[in-house]
C-alpha positions as CSV (number, residue, x, y, z in Angstrom):
1,M,84.5,93.6,109.1
2,D,82.7,96.9,109.1
3,M,83.4,98.6,105.7
4,S,83.8,102.0,107.4
5,I,86.6,100.7,109.5
6,Q,88.3,99.2,106.4
7,E,87.8,102.5,104.5
8,A,89.2,104.6,107.4
9,Y,92.2,102.3,107.8
10,L,93.0,102.3,104.1
11,A,92.6,106.0,103.8
12,A,95.0,106.5,106.7
13,Y,97.4,103.9,105.1
14,R,97.3,105.8,101.8
15,G,97.7,109.2,103.5
16,N,100.7,111.6,103.5
17,F,103.8,110.3,105.3
18,T,107.2,111.7,106.2
19,S,110.2,109.5,106.3
20,T,112.8,109.5,109.1
21,M,115.7,109.8,106.6
22,R,118.6,109.8,109.2
23,W,119.1,107.6,112.2
24,H,119.1,110.6,114.5
25,D,115.7,111.6,113.1
26,L,114.3,108.2,114.0
27,D,115.9,108.3,117.4
28,A,114.3,111.7,118.1
29,F,110.9,110.5,116.9
30,W,111.1,107.4,119.1
31,D,111.9,109.6,122.1
32,M,108.9,111.8,121.4
33,L,106.6,108.8,120.8
34,K,107.7,107.2,124.0
35,V,106.7,110.4,125.9
36,Q,103.3,110.3,124.2
37,A,102.8,106.6,124.5
38,D,99.4,105.4,125.8
39,D,97.2,102.3,125.7
40,H,95.5,103.2,122.4
41,W,98.0,101.7,119.8
42,Y,97.6,98.7,117.6
43,I,100.7,96.8,116.6
44,Y,100.2,95.0,113.3
45,A,102.7,92.6,111.9
46,V,101.7,92.7,108.3
47,G,101.1,89.2,106.9
48,E,99.7,88.0,110.2
49,M,96.1,88.4,111.4
50,P,95.4,92.0,112.3
51,P,95.0,92.6,116.0
52,V,91.6,93.4,117.3
53,E,92.8,95.0,120.6
54,T,95.3,97.7,121.4
55,V,98.4,97.0,123.4
56,D,99.1,98.6,126.7
57,K,101.7,101.4,127.1
58,S,104.4,99.0,128.4
59,Q,104.0,96.6,125.4
60,L,104.2,99.6,123.0
61,L,107.4,100.8,124.7
62,T,108.9,97.3,124.5
63,F,108.0,97.1,120.8
64,I,109.6,100.4,120.1
65,D,112.9,99.3,121.8
66,K,112.9,96.0,120.0
67,I,112.0,97.3,116.5
68,D,114.6,100.0,116.9
69,E,117.2,97.5,117.8
70,L,116.2,95.3,114.8
71,L,116.3,98.2,112.3
72,H,119.7,99.4,113.5
73,K,121.1,95.8,113.3
74,E,119.6,94.8,109.9
75,H,119.6,98.1,108.0
76,D,123.3,98.6,107.8
77,E,123.2,101.9,106.1
78,D,124.2,105.4,107.1
79,Y,120.6,106.5,106.6
80,C,117.3,105.2,107.9
81,G,114.5,105.9,105.4
82,I,112.4,102.9,106.3
83,V,110.1,104.4,108.9
84,Y,107.2,106.6,107.7
85,I,105.1,108.7,109.9
86,D,101.8,110.5,109.3
87,N,102.5,113.3,111.7
88,Q,105.9,113.5,113.5
89,Q,104.6,115.7,116.3
90,A,101.4,113.7,116.9
91,A,101.7,110.4,115.2
92,E,98.7,108.1,114.7
93,F,99.9,105.9,111.9
94,I,103.5,104.6,111.5
95,K,104.7,102.3,108.7
96,I,107.9,100.4,109.4
97,F,109.4,98.6,106.5
98,D,111.3,95.3,106.9
99,P,115.0,95.9,106.1
100,N,115.0,92.4,104.5
101,N,112.0,93.2,102.2
102,L,112.5,96.7,101.0
103,G,111.9,96.4,97.2
104,V,111.0,99.9,96.1
105,S,109.7,101.4,99.4
106,C,110.3,104.9,98.2
107,G,109.8,106.3,94.7
108,F,107.3,104.7,92.3
109,S,106.4,101.1,91.8
110,D,103.3,99.3,90.4
111,N,103.7,96.8,93.2
112,P,105.4,98.5,96.2
113,P,106.2,96.2,99.2
114,L,103.9,96.3,102.2
115,P,105.4,97.5,105.4
116,G,106.6,94.8,107.9
117,W,104.8,96.4,110.8
118,I,102.3,99.2,111.3
119,L,101.6,101.1,114.5
120,S,98.2,102.8,114.4
121,K,95.5,104.2,116.5
122,I,93.0,102.8,114.0
123,Q,92.1,99.1,114.1
124,P,94.0,97.4,111.3
125,V,92.6,95.4,108.4
126,E,94.4,92.7,106.6
127,L,96.3,94.7,104.0
128,G,97.1,91.9,101.5
129,S,93.5,91.3,100.5
130,A,92.3,94.9,101.1
131,L,94.9,96.4,98.8
132,N,95.3,93.5,96.3
133,P,92.0,91.7,95.8
134,P,92.4,88.3,94.1
135,R,92.1,89.5,90.5
136,N,95.8,89.7,89.7
137,R,95.6,88.0,86.4
138,Q,92.8,90.2,85.2
139,R,94.7,93.3,86.1
140,W,97.7,91.9,84.3
141,W,95.7,91.1,81.2
142,H,94.3,94.7,81.0
143,K,97.9,96.1,81.2
144,V,98.9,94.1,78.1
145,F,96.7,96.4,75.9
146,A,97.1,99.6,77.8
């Protein structure tokens, strides 16, 4: 993979995000995104091979409806707080955390969970290896004496 694509994707992934804390915030965001929907979005199910092609508008709209249904069903809380958006008025990168694998998705953690899905206008890279290169034991070893 072209290193500049990986660097751009990781920079966007690590960027500033706002959470949709309440369900009505998420509903309003989905409504706005549906109006702005086009054929330039990648849908990446983290843990699977990243897509190399964007989806068309109808696939994006179907995904939004299905993921919204899943989130409402499986995140049985009075708040949402599991969808993070880079720009709520003109989104280009959206992290959607899996309600069944939240860990510490907000706040601080040395090993925060990866999102379950990412919608982006940048071609995705495989996050597991890009963020956590296979040197886990070496990093652990250095923490012992830190």
